[in-house]
Structures are given as structure tokens and as C-alpha cells.
C-alpha positions, 0 to 999 in steps of 0.5 A, spaced: 623 441 400 629 444 405 632 449 408 637 448 403 633 449 397 630 454 399 636 459 402 639 457 394 633 459 390 632 466 394 640 467 395 639 467 387 633 472 386 632 476 392 635 482 396 634 483 403 633 489 407 638 492 412 643 487 410 649 485 407 647 480 404 655 477 404 653 475 411 649 469 408 655 465 405 657 464 412 650 464 416 645 461 411 639 464 411 633 461 414 626 459 410 620 460 414 615 454 413 609 456 418 608 460 424 604 458 430 603 463 436 610 466 438 614 460 434 616 460 427 618 453 424 623 452 418 622 446 414 628 442 416 623 442 422 627 447 427 623 452 432 624 459 432 621 463 439 620 471 435 623 474 441 622 480 437 615 480 434 618 479 427 621 487 427 616 490 433 610 488 428 607 481 431 602 483 438 598 477 438 602 471 434 603 469 428 596 465 424 592 468 430 585 464 429 580 471 431 585 476 425 586 469 420 578 469 421 577 477 419 581 476 414 577 471 411 571 474 411 573 481 408 576 477 402 569 474 401 567 482 400 572 486 399 579 486 397 580 493 395 578 499 392 580 505 390 580 510 395 580 516 392 572 518 392 570 511 395 570 508 401 568 502 405 566 499 412 572 496 414 576 504 413 570 507 416 570 502 422 577 503 423 578 510 423 572 511 427 576 506 433 582 510 432 579 516 433 576 513 439 582 510 443 587 515 441 588 522 445 583 526 445 583 531 439 585 527 434 579 526 430 581 526 424 585 519 420 589 519 414 591 512 412 597 510 409 602 504 407 608 504 412 610 507 418 615 511 414 610 514 410 606 516 415 611 520 418 612 523 410 604 525 410 605 528 417 611 532 415 608 535 408 601 536 412 605 540 417 609 544 411 602 545 407 598 547 414 602 554 414 602 555 407 595 554 407 595 560 413 599 564 409 606 563 414 610 560 408 617 561 411 615 555 416 619 550 413 623 547 418 623 540 422 627 540 430 629 532 431 632 529 436 639 526 437 639 519 435 632 519 432 629 515 427 623 515 423 624 511 417 628 511 410 624 514 405 628 521 403 623 525 408 623 520 414 631 519 413 632 527 413 628 528 420 631 522 423 639 521 426 641 514 426 647 516 422 648 508 419 642 509 416 643 517 414 650 519 413 650 514 406 644 519 403 646 526 406 647 530 399 639 527 398 636 530 405 633 537 406 636 539 412 633 539 419 635 542 426 637 537 430 637 537 438 641 533 443 636 528 446 633 525 453 636 519 453 637 518 459 643 513 459 647 519 460 644 521 466 649 523 472 650 517 478 644 518 482 640 523 477 633 520 476 630 519 469 625 525 470 631 530 473 635 528 467 630 529 462 627 535 464 635 538 464 636 537 457 629 539 455 633 546 456 636 545 449 629 544 446 627 550 448 633 555 446 632 551 439 624 553 439 625 560 442 631 562 437 628 559 431 620 559 432 618 563 427 621 558 421 620 552 424 613 547 422 614 542 427 618 538 431 617 530 431 620 526 437 619 518 438 616 518 445 619 515 451 624 510 446 628 511 441 627 504 438 632 504 432 637 508 436 639 502 441 632 502 444 634 509 449 629 511 453 627 517 457 621 519 462 615 522 460 616 529 463 619 530 456 613 530 452 610 534 458 614 540 457 614 539 449 607 540 448 607 546 453 612 549 449 610 547 442 603 551 444 608 556 447 611 557 440 606 556 435 610 550 433 607 542 430 608 536 435 608 530 431 609 523 435 612 518 431 608 512 435 609 507 430 614 502 434 612 505 441 605 504 440 599 499 441 601 497 448 609 496 447 610 502 452 605 499 458 600 504 455 596 503 449 600 510 447 606 512 450 603 518 450 598 517 455 604 516 460 605 524 459 598 526 458 598 529 452 595 530 446 599 532 439 597 535 433 600 529 429 600 522 431 604 516 426 602 509 427 604 502 424 607 496 425 602 493 430 596 496 427 595 490 424 597 485 429 603 484 424 598 482 418 598 488 413 602 494 411 598 499 413 599 506 417 595 512 419 596 519 421 591 522 426 590 529 426 586 534 429 580 538 425 583 545 425 589 542 422 583 539 417 580 545 415 586 549 414 585 544 407 578 544 406 576 550 401 573 550 394 577 547 388 580 553 385 583 555 392 589 549 391 589 547 398 587 541 398 592 536 401 596 532 395 598 525 397 596 519 396 599 511 395 595 506 390 593 502 396 590 506 401 585 504 405 585 498 404 580 493 406 584 487 408 589 492 411 583 496 415 579 489 417 587 486 421 587 493 423 580 493 427 581 485 428 586 487 433 584 493 436 577 488 438 583 484 441 585 489 445 578 491 448 576 484 448 582 481 452 583 486 456 591 486 454 594 492 457 592 490 465 593 483 463 600 485 460 602 487 467 604 481 469 609 480 463 612 486 464 614 485 471 616 478 469 621 480 464 624 486 468 625 481 475 629 476 469 633 481 467 636 483 473 642 478 473 644 481 467 645 488 470 651 485 475 654 482 468 661 484 467 660 487 460 653 490 461 653 497 462 645 498 463 639 494 463 633 498 461 625 497 460 619 501 459 613 496 458 614 491 454 620 493 451 626 490 455 635 492 452 641 490 454 647 495 453 654 491 452 659 494 453 667 493 453 668 496 460 663 496 465 666 501 469 667 507 464 662 504 460 667 504 453 663 501 448 665 495 444 668 497 436 662 496 432 667 492 427 667 487 432 660 485 431 659 483 438 651 483 438 651 479 432 654 474 435 649 473 440 644 473 434 648 468 431 648 464 438 641 465 439 639 462 433 642 456 434 639 455 440 632 457 437 630 464 439 631 470 434 635 476 438 636 481 433 640 486 436 641 493 435 649 494 435 651 491 442 644 492 445 640 486 446 633 487 446 626 484 448 621 485 444 616 479 444 608 478 443 603 480 448 601 472 448 608 469 451 609 465 456 613 465 463 617 460 461 617 462 454 620 468 457 624 464 461 628 461 455 629 468 451 633 470 457 637 465 459 640 464 451 640 472 451 646 472 457 649 465 455 649 468 448 653 475 451 657 470 455 661 467 449 660 474 445 664 478 450 669 472 451 674 474 447 
């Protein structure tokens, strides 16, 4: 079988996510035969370096032998069981481990299927908590400008990336949107910390004015990933935690994309030394193997739902595949690798290497900014470097970089005009060099006309 034959079959029956399918009239869809480490191979024998971890999920490489072995073992004993009234060892162990490694106070784990579902769970739990306490007026959610929390309707409502949200706006609940701490807009000479602190005043004003009606603030700590990989200082999280306590509002942190080492610590919240009321996890949780998400919350919140059945206070949310045994086992294997291989410490050299390789992009005449938080590095292309005038989105400059990179065997899927590196943690320095060189050449070509 060839790429062409598989592509034809695919296009006759499939509809791919986040894709204008007409693009595949000119850019063939790529059928993948197998994966190994950071590399994928198609049916024509071409190889592609997975520089974005297959949408940020793959931490330790494709066909990882340790995770493979764990799944094979699990498959021989239990694949899945209803999670209402039943449980199993892998779910219990994974919940115990997540309680152990997440910030203090998060001691209850609720499993769901994916990141958007985790956000839905957290939103409903927060609202339902206040309802159980008789504070039925607390129905509003506060979100940041340029935020993204998923694409189911509740998660979409609390996001603010218009590309995803505008079409479905009539279907969405109203939220309070606060200007964010995105340090791309800081003044010349202003530090990330100073800018993030200054911008927090806008959040404080909203909380002070609306505390009685607010259920929770939801935030992506340190990096707004789908929002063009925009970044800010941990001081914002510290200030927000204190303010949520002051105004009696929940704090939901969406660590779906930034958790499990992406920001340089196991969880981004660690860099501000805070613990939220709800932490949403997914993506890297299973090392990129199977869909699974988790919401970690506190004993206090759990207790507000714990009562006699007749009181009707139980949390009403379920998925058929909640606590799936195979997914939980993959999650356990992933956390084993973190613990046994000293991953966070070892990543420090990769973080430094990425920073050094990206230095040259600061001098590029069409790059406004190179920014990095841990294992996430972003390069923002602009039409005018001095004024930071952006390229029109209709020109699809980032898409041109993507096309070029594919031709050179590297997967760099852009966010608009932002090219980013978010590779698996097993990548080598030589492979990082390849990514950087292909990105440089791709940007050069994309900005020529």
C-alpha cells in the first residue's frame, strides 16, 4: 500500500479535526504506518520528526517500550469496567499518585475522557458546590482574554480565542472576560513580572465588583497555548490565588497542555507555589497513548456533595469510559517514567539547548519575539518587526512554514503566524538542531513575498 492509496480512502470517508478539508486537494494527507521515538514513518518510507508531540500529548516517544509493556499487561487482566459502583487497581493507583504529585490540598480525583470534558467537570463542580451551600447566585465564570479551554460548549464559553468561539457564540453561556497578562504587549524595558503584576489590577477590579455572583476564575497557568503560545510571569498566579481567597471565588487551573513538565516543573502552578481549588489534567497524562483526563479537587469541595441520597446533592456527571483501565495504566506508566528517569531535571539541558538554538531568530527581520517557558518555545512572525504589525491571517504565512517543514521531514503545525517547538522529552540535541534549521529556512521562505 502507498500513501496515495490510503489518502484516497481516507478522504472518501473521514472528516478531520480543525481542518479545512479542501486544503487536502493541494496538500496530501499523510498516512502514518508506524512511529518510533520522536519519528513517524509513512507508507512511502518518508520520516517525520514529531516536533509538536502530536498535539502536545506525546511525552516519551511513540511506541515507548515501558508504556507498551504496561498496556500489554493490563490488556490481559481488565480492559474496562463500569466506574459507577465498581473500581479497579489501576484507577486507584493512578488517583493515589496524582494526589501525591499535584499541589497540596488536592486530594480527590475525578476521571473524565479528555481535556474539554475535564473543564466541563470543573465548571459544573464549582457551580454545584455553591448551589449545595445555598449560594445559588454564584453562577458566573471569569476567564482571560486570549484563553482556550476546549471546544465542548461549556469549555468553549470560558475560552476567548475567537477563531474557535465566534461561530458558536449564540449557543454559549455568558462569561466575564478580563484583559490578560500576556507579556507580548509589555512596554520596552518592562519585565514579565512587572507587566503581569500591572495587568492583575484589571482582574482585581472584576473580582471586587462581581464577587457575589462569581463561581470561579479559570486560567491556563503561564502559557496560553492555543492562544498563540502567549506567556506570562508566575507572579500573576500568586496574586490571583490570594484574590480568589479574599473574594471567596474558586480558582480553576487548566494544566491540560502545560502540565507534566511542559513549563519546566511537573505542574506550572509549582512556579508560583500555589494550590488551586480545581486542577484539570489530560494530554500528557497517558504519555500520548489513550484519552484520559482528571480533575483534582479538595476535601472541602468533595464534602459539599457528600450527604444522604434524598438531599440530591450528588455530583451529576458521567462518561461511559470513566476510569478506563487501559488509559489509567498508561497514566501510571507515564508517571513511573517521570519518577524513575529524573525527567524534570534532565529536561533542563534540553530547555537550555532550545533557548540557544532559538537565539538567532531574535535577529530575523520578520520575527517580533522569541519566547520560552520550559519545553515550550514560540517564534512569532510579523510583517514589520519595528511596529510588530502582524501578517494578515488570510496570507497563511504559518501554513507555508508547515508545508515547507513537511517537505523536510519535520512536523511544525503553526498557530496562525506563530511557529512553536513542543517536542517529546526524549528528543536529542541533534534532532533539536534539525527542527531549528528547518524552522529558520521555512520562515525565510514564508516571508519572501
